[in-house]
N, C-alpha and C positions, 0 to 999 in steps of 0.2 A: 536435374538440370532445367527443366521447364518451370518448376517452382522458383528457382534463382531468377530465371530470365524474366519471369512475370514480375517479381518482387523487384528486380531492378528498373523496370518500366514504371512501377507503381510509386518507387521512391524518386524518381524523376520527375513524375507528375506533381507528387507531393511537394518537392522542394519549390518548383514552379507556383504551386498554388498558395505556399505559405509566403513566398517572396512576394507575390502579388496582392495579398492581403496586407503584409506589412506596408507596403506602399499606399494601398487604399485607405487602411483602417490604423493609423497610428495608435500607439498605447495611451490609453485614455490619461494614464498617471503622467506620462511623459508631456501630453498637450497641458497638463496644469503645472509644468516646470518641477516635477518630482519624478525621479526615478524610483521605481519601486525596488527594494533589497530582495534579496533570494529570500529573507525570512518572510517578508511581505507576501511574495509570489507563493512558497510554500504554503503558508496559512491560508491562502485564498485557495490552493488546491484542496486542502484539507476539507475546508467548507463544502466546497462543491462534491466531493467525495461522500463525505457525511450525509450531505443532502440526498444524494442519489441513492446510498444504501437504504435509508429511511424509506424513501419513496419505492423502491423495489420490493424490501422486504414486506411493506404495508400491502402491498397488491398480492404477495405471495402467501403470506402468513397473517393477514389480519392483524391483529396487535399482539400476537403471540411471539415477541421478538424482543431483543434488546441490541443498542448500538453504544458502547462505551467509546468516547474519543479522548486521546491524550492520556490514556490510562497508564499509570506508573506502577509497573510490578516491582514488588521488594522480593528479587530472586536470589540475593547473595548477601542477606544481611551481616554487617560486620566486616566486609571487604571493602576495597577501594573503590569499587563501582557496585554498590549494594542494590540499584536500581537499573530497571529498562523501560523505555517507552514504547507503548504500541499506540501507532497513531489512530487506529480504528479496530474495536473488537466487536466482531457481530456475534452475537449467541442467537441461534436460532433454533426451530424443532428438529432441524435435519443437520445440524453441525456447528462447530465454533470456527470462526474464520478470523485470523491475525493477519491484520493488512498494514502493509508498510507502503506508503504514499510517496511517490516521487513526482516531482513537478517538472519533468525534464521536458526540453523542447527540441525535436529533431528525431532521427531514426535510430532505434535501440536494437542491437544486434549482438551476437554471441563475443564474448571477451576472450582473452587468451587463456583463461582458466574458468572452472565452472563457477567460480566464487566472484568472476567480474563480468561487466557488461561495456559494450562500447556504444558511446552515444555520439553520433556524427550529426554535427549541428547543420543549420541551414547555410552558414556562411563557410562550410567544409572542415571544422576543426573536428579531430577525433579524439575524444575524451575517454579515458578508462576509469570507471566507475565499480564501487563495490555492488554486487547484486542485492536487491532489496530480500531475495530468498535467504541468501547469506546472512543480511541482518537479521531476519526472522528466525532464523534457526533455533537459536537458544531459547527464545521465546516460547516456540512451539513445543520443544522438548520439555521446559519447565510445566507448560499447561497441561500438556499430556500425562505428565508424572502426578499432577493434582488430582485428576479424573479418574474415575472408575473404567477399566478397559473393557466396556461392553459397547463397542462400535459407536462410541462418541468421538465422532471424527472432529479432529483439530488439525485445520489446514492453513499454511501460511500462504499468503497471496502476495503478489507486488504488483500495485495498479499507478499507471501513469496517468496523472490527472490533466494535463496540458491538452488542449484539444489540437495543437500541431506536435503531437507524438505519434510515432510509427513504430510497433512492435513487430520485428521480423517473425514470420511465421514458424521458423524452425526453432524459436525459444520455447523452453517450458510452457505447458498450458497455464501454469499458475501465474505467469507475467500477462497482465491484462491492461490493454487500454480502457480508460475509464468508459467507453461505450459498450464495452463488453461485459460490464459487470451484473447487468439483469440476466443474460442468458447464462453466465456461470451459475449465477444463484438457482437459475430455474432448472439446469441440468443436474446440479448436487440435489436439489430437493426430489428430483425423480429417480436419480440413483439410489439415494437413502430410502424412498418409498419402495422400492423392490427389494430391499433387505428384509422387509417385514418386520423392521423394529419400530416400536411405539415412539411417538413424539418426544423428545427430548425435554426434560423440566427446565425451563429458561430460568426461573427464580432459583432453583437449586443450584444450578451451575453458576449462576452470577454469585451467589452467596460465597461459593467455595473460592472463586477466584478473587473476590474482594475482600476476603481475609487475608490475603497476601499481596495486597495493593495499598499505595498511600492515597488517599481519597482528599487530603487537604488540600485548600485552593491553591497554595504556594508550592504543592510537590512538582508540579511539573517545571516551574521556573528554577526551582532548587536542582533537579535532576539536569537540566540543561547547562546550569552554571557549572555544575561539577565536570561535564563534559568539557565545556570551554576551558576550564582551568587544566584539564588534565592534557588537553591539545596544546596549551601554552608551554606545558612542562615537557612535551614531546611523548606524552603516554598514551595520545589516542589518535 
């Protein structure tokens, strides 16, 4: 009860802060006469998360890590949807992290089912969205099946990149605000160290995964086009 009360106060302060900033600092693109599209905003969020991931991993691991952005997995060749997109795949000496990025703006709380989340925007709209953990589930399973089961951690994460995103504390710990990324990485590194397992071989893991990926420059655009066509036909 106390947690809910404190969170309610934080939400009220959060909305007041965001509304004040909106009035004080109008959107830069809007001031130039251009309204950014959801794709533009999403791509900006992906750039921010990618940059911060690289910065954090360099602090924690030196140069022994790899981040793959916009990776297209070939997880079901020959099917209607043969590929899946991973926004960011972080391969580290202490685990493999499959990151689904969301550039949502507002307060993120539990949805009606484990597969959904509720996004309450600053203007009071309540939107039901698919949880990034649900979107990640099949990709995480696929990668786990590829790798030997010797404590090679494959974890799915949902990261909310917008600075005006607040994640409810009652949600799973795998749902993170962007500012929580470094601490999450640091905790996972320490947990892995306590297992006594040696550092994971980055290059070996990457080679296995890339054998099941489409690394052509046009692969991402083709994947997104298939998704759009399926939605237009009512299949997605």
